[in-house]
C-alpha positions as CSV (number, residue, x, y, z in Angstrom):
1,M,0.0,0.5,-0.2
2,P,1.5,3.1,-1.2
3,P,2.1,5.9,1.6
4,E,-0.9,8.3,2.1
5,P,-0.1,11.6,1.2
6,D,1.4,14.8,3.0
7,P,-1.4,17.0,3.5
8,V,-2.2,19.9,1.5
9,T,-3.9,23.1,2.0
10,E,-4.9,25.7,-0.5
11,T,-6.1,29.3,0.5
12,F,-8.9,31.2,-1.9
13,A,-9.8,34.6,-1.7
14,F,-13.4,35.7,-2.5
15,A,-15.8,38.7,-2.5
16,C,-19.2,39.1,-3.0
17,G,-20.9,40.8,-6.2
18,D,-23.9,41.1,-4.0
19,C,-22.4,43.1,-0.7
20,G,-18.9,43.2,-1.6
21,E,-18.0,41.5,1.6
22,T,-14.2,40.2,1.1
23,W,-12.9,37.3,3.1
24,E,-10.3,34.0,2.3
25,S,-10.8,30.8,3.4
26,T,-8.3,28.0,3.5
27,F,-9.1,24.4,2.8
28,R,-7.3,20.9,3.5
29,V,-7.2,18.6,0.2
30,V,-8.2,15.5,0.1
31,F,-7.1,12.5,-2.0
32,P,-9.4,9.5,-1.4
33,D,-7.5,6.1,-1.4
34,P,-8.4,4.6,-4.8
35,A,-8.4,1.4,-3.7
36,A,-11.9,2.5,-1.7
37,S,-12.9,3.4,-5.1
38,A,-16.5,1.7,-5.9
39,D,-16.5,3.7,-9.2
40,P,-15.6,1.3,-12.2
41,A,-15.1,4.3,-14.0
42,G,-11.8,5.0,-11.6
43,P,-10.7,7.0,-8.1
44,A,-12.7,9.8,-7.4
45,V,-11.3,13.2,-7.5
46,Q,-10.4,15.1,-4.6
47,E,-12.4,16.7,-2.0
48,Y,-11.5,19.7,0.1
49,V,-12.8,20.3,4.0
50,D,-13.2,23.3,5.2
51,E,-12.0,25.2,8.2
52,G,-15.5,23.5,10.1
53,G,-14.4,20.5,8.3
54,N,-17.1,20.0,6.3
55,A,-16.6,18.4,2.8
56,L,-17.1,19.9,-0.5
57,R,-16.2,18.6,-4.1
58,S,-15.0,22.5,-5.0
59,P,-15.0,26.0,-2.7
60,L,-15.0,27.3,-6.1
61,A,-18.3,26.3,-7.2
62,A,-19.9,26.6,-3.5
63,A,-19.1,29.4,-2.3
64,V,-21.6,31.2,-0.1
65,C,-21.3,35.3,1.0
66,P,-20.9,34.5,5.3
67,K,-22.4,37.8,5.7
68,C,-25.0,38.2,3.1
69,G,-25.8,34.3,1.6
70,G,-25.4,35.6,-1.4
71,R,-24.0,32.9,-4.3
72,T,-22.4,36.1,-6.9
73,V,-19.0,35.4,-5.6
74,H,-15.6,35.8,-6.9
75,V,-12.9,33.5,-6.4
76,M,-9.8,35.7,-6.6
77,A,-6.0,34.6,-5.5
78,P,-5.5,34.8,-2.2
79,G,-4.2,38.2,-0.7
80,F,-5.8,39.7,-3.4
81,A,-8.9,40.9,-2.3
82,D,-7.2,42.4,0.7
83,R,-5.1,44.4,-1.9
84,A,-8.3,45.2,-4.1
85,H,-9.9,46.8,-0.8
86,A,-7.0,48.7,0.4
87,A,-6.7,50.4,-3.2
88,E,-10.0,51.3,-2.7
89,H,-9.9,52.7,0.8
90,P,-6.2,54.0,1.1
91,P,-5.1,54.7,4.9
92,R,-5.8,57.7,6.1
93,P,-2.6,59.8,7.4
94,H,-3.3,60.2,11.5
95,H,-3.3,63.8,12.3
96,E,-4.3,65.6,15.7
97,H,-7.4,67.2,16.8
98,S,-6.8,70.5,18.6
99,L,-10.0,72.9,20.1
100,H,-10.3,75.6,17.6
101,L,-12.0,79.0,19.5
102,P,-13.6,82.0,17.8
103,H,-11.6,84.4,18.3
104,R,-13.2,88.0,19.7
105,H,-11.1,91.1,18.1
106,R,-11.8,94.4,19.7
107,A,-12.6,97.7,17.9
108,A,-9.7,99.9,17.8
109,G,-9.9,102.5,20.8
110,P,-9.5,102.9,24.3
111,P,-9.1,99.7,26.2
112,P,-12.9,98.9,28.1
113,D,-11.5,99.7,31.8
114,G,-11.8,103.7,30.9
115,G,-8.7,103.9,29.7
116,A,-7.3,104.8,33.1
Protein backbone atom coordinates (compact mmCIF):
# COMPACT_ATOMS: atom_id res chain seq x y z
CA MET A 1 0.00 0.00 0.00
CA PRO A 2 1.50 3.36 -0.98
CA PRO A 3 1.96 5.89 1.81
CA GLU A 4 -0.71 8.47 2.29
CA PRO A 5 0.29 11.84 0.77
CA ASP A 6 1.18 14.71 3.05
CA PRO A 7 -1.73 17.01 3.81
CA VAL A 8 -2.06 19.81 1.29
CA THR A 9 -3.84 23.10 1.97
CA GLU A 10 -5.11 25.70 -0.46
CA THR A 11 -6.20 29.22 0.36
CA PHE A 12 -8.69 31.13 -1.76
CA ALA A 13 -9.82 34.75 -1.54
CA PHE A 14 -13.49 35.50 -2.16
CA ALA A 15 -15.46 38.68 -2.87
CA CYS A 16 -19.24 38.88 -2.73
CA GLY A 17 -20.78 40.54 -5.77
CA ASP A 18 -23.91 41.37 -3.77
CA CYS A 19 -22.62 43.14 -0.64
CA GLY A 20 -18.90 43.62 -1.35
CA GLU A 21 -17.69 41.50 1.58
CA THR A 22 -14.21 40.01 1.11
CA TRP A 23 -12.73 37.05 2.95
CA GLU A 24 -10.20 34.26 2.66
CA SER A 25 -10.65 30.59 3.48
CA THR A 26 -8.13 27.79 3.74
CA PHE A 27 -9.13 24.28 2.72
CA ARG A 28 -7.43 20.97 3.32
CA VAL A 29 -7.21 18.93 0.11
CA VAL A 30 -8.16 15.26 0.55
CA PHE A 31 -7.17 12.61 -1.97
CA PRO A 32 -9.47 9.58 -1.62
CA ASP A 33 -7.89 6.11 -1.57
CA PRO A 34 -8.20 4.75 -5.15
CA ALA A 35 -8.48 1.18 -3.85
CA ALA A 36 -11.55 2.10 -1.81
CA SER A 37 -13.35 3.56 -4.81
CA ALA A 38 -16.47 1.66 -5.79
CA ASP A 39 -16.66 3.58 -9.06
CA PRO A 40 -15.49 1.35 -11.95
CA ALA A 41 -14.61 4.43 -13.98
CA GLY A 42 -11.78 5.20 -11.61
CA PRO A 43 -11.00 6.91 -8.35
CA ALA A 44 -12.84 9.95 -7.16
CA VAL A 45 -11.23 13.33 -7.62
CA GLN A 46 -9.89 15.25 -4.68
CA GLU A 47 -12.20 16.82 -2.16
CA TYR A 48 -11.77 19.92 -0.05
CA VAL A 49 -12.43 20.12 3.67
CA ASP A 50 -13.25 23.58 4.99
CA GLU A 51 -12.21 25.04 8.33
CA GLY A 52 -15.43 23.71 9.87
CA GLY A 53 -14.67 20.12 8.79
CA ASN A 54 -17.27 20.04 6.00
CA ALA A 55 -16.30 18.17 2.82
CA LEU A 56 -16.89 19.99 -0.48
CA ARG A 57 -16.34 18.89 -4.05
CA SER A 58 -15.03 22.36 -4.91
CA PRO A 59 -14.98 25.53 -2.81
CA LEU A 60 -15.11 27.48 -6.04
CA ALA A 61 -18.56 26.20 -7.01
CA ALA A 62 -20.15 26.20 -3.55
CA ALA A 63 -19.01 29.58 -2.23
CA VAL A 64 -21.59 31.50 -0.21
CA CYS A 65 -21.05 34.92 1.33
CA PRO A 66 -20.83 34.63 5.13
CA LYS A 67 -22.22 38.16 5.56
CA CYS A 68 -25.31 38.26 3.31
CA GLY A 69 -25.66 34.65 2.12
CA GLY A 70 -25.28 35.74 -1.50
CA ARG A 71 -24.08 33.31 -4.13
CA THR A 72 -22.60 35.86 -6.54
CA VAL A 73 -19.13 35.15 -5.24
CA HIS A 74 -15.91 35.83 -7.15
CA VAL A 75 -12.80 33.79 -6.42
CA MET A 76 -9.38 35.43 -6.45
CA ALA A 77 -5.80 34.62 -5.57
CA PRO A 78 -5.01 34.76 -1.84
CA GLY A 79 -4.26 38.27 -0.65
CA PHE A 80 -5.88 39.83 -3.70
CA ALA A 81 -9.03 40.81 -1.84
CA ASP A 82 -7.04 42.65 0.82
CA ARG A 83 -4.93 44.44 -1.79
CA ALA A 84 -8.04 45.46 -3.76
CA HIS A 85 -9.77 46.70 -0.60
CA ALA A 86 -6.66 48.69 0.39
CA ALA A 87 -6.50 50.25 -3.08
CA GLU A 88 -10.13 51.38 -2.86
CA HIS A 89 -9.75 52.66 0.71
CA PRO A 90 -6.24 54.07 1.14
CA PRO A 91 -5.20 54.70 4.73
CA ARG A 92 -5.59 58.27 5.84
CA PRO A 93 -2.69 59.90 7.68
CA HIS A 94 -3.27 60.34 11.37
CA HIS A 95 -3.61 63.90 12.53
CA GLU A 96 -4.03 65.47 15.92
CA HIS A 97 -7.26 67.21 16.68
CA SER A 98 -7.04 70.54 18.45
CA LEU A 99 -9.72 72.71 19.88
CA HIS A 100 -10.33 75.79 17.79
CA LEU A 101 -12.17 78.58 19.57
CA PRO A 102 -13.41 81.69 17.82
CA HIS A 103 -11.37 84.79 18.59
CA ARG A 104 -13.03 87.99 19.58
CA HIS A 105 -11.52 90.99 17.95
CA ARG A 106 -11.81 94.29 19.69
CA ALA A 107 -12.35 97.47 17.80
CA ALA A 108 -9.52 99.98 17.86
CA GLY A 109 -9.93 102.49 20.66
CA PRO A 110 -9.44 102.83 24.33
CA PRO A 111 -9.18 99.67 26.45
CA PRO A 112 -12.47 98.41 27.92
CA ASP A 113 -11.53 99.44 31.49
CA GLY A 114 -11.96 103.13 30.72
CA GLY A 115 -8.43 103.93 29.60
CA ALA A 116 -7.07 104.85 33.00
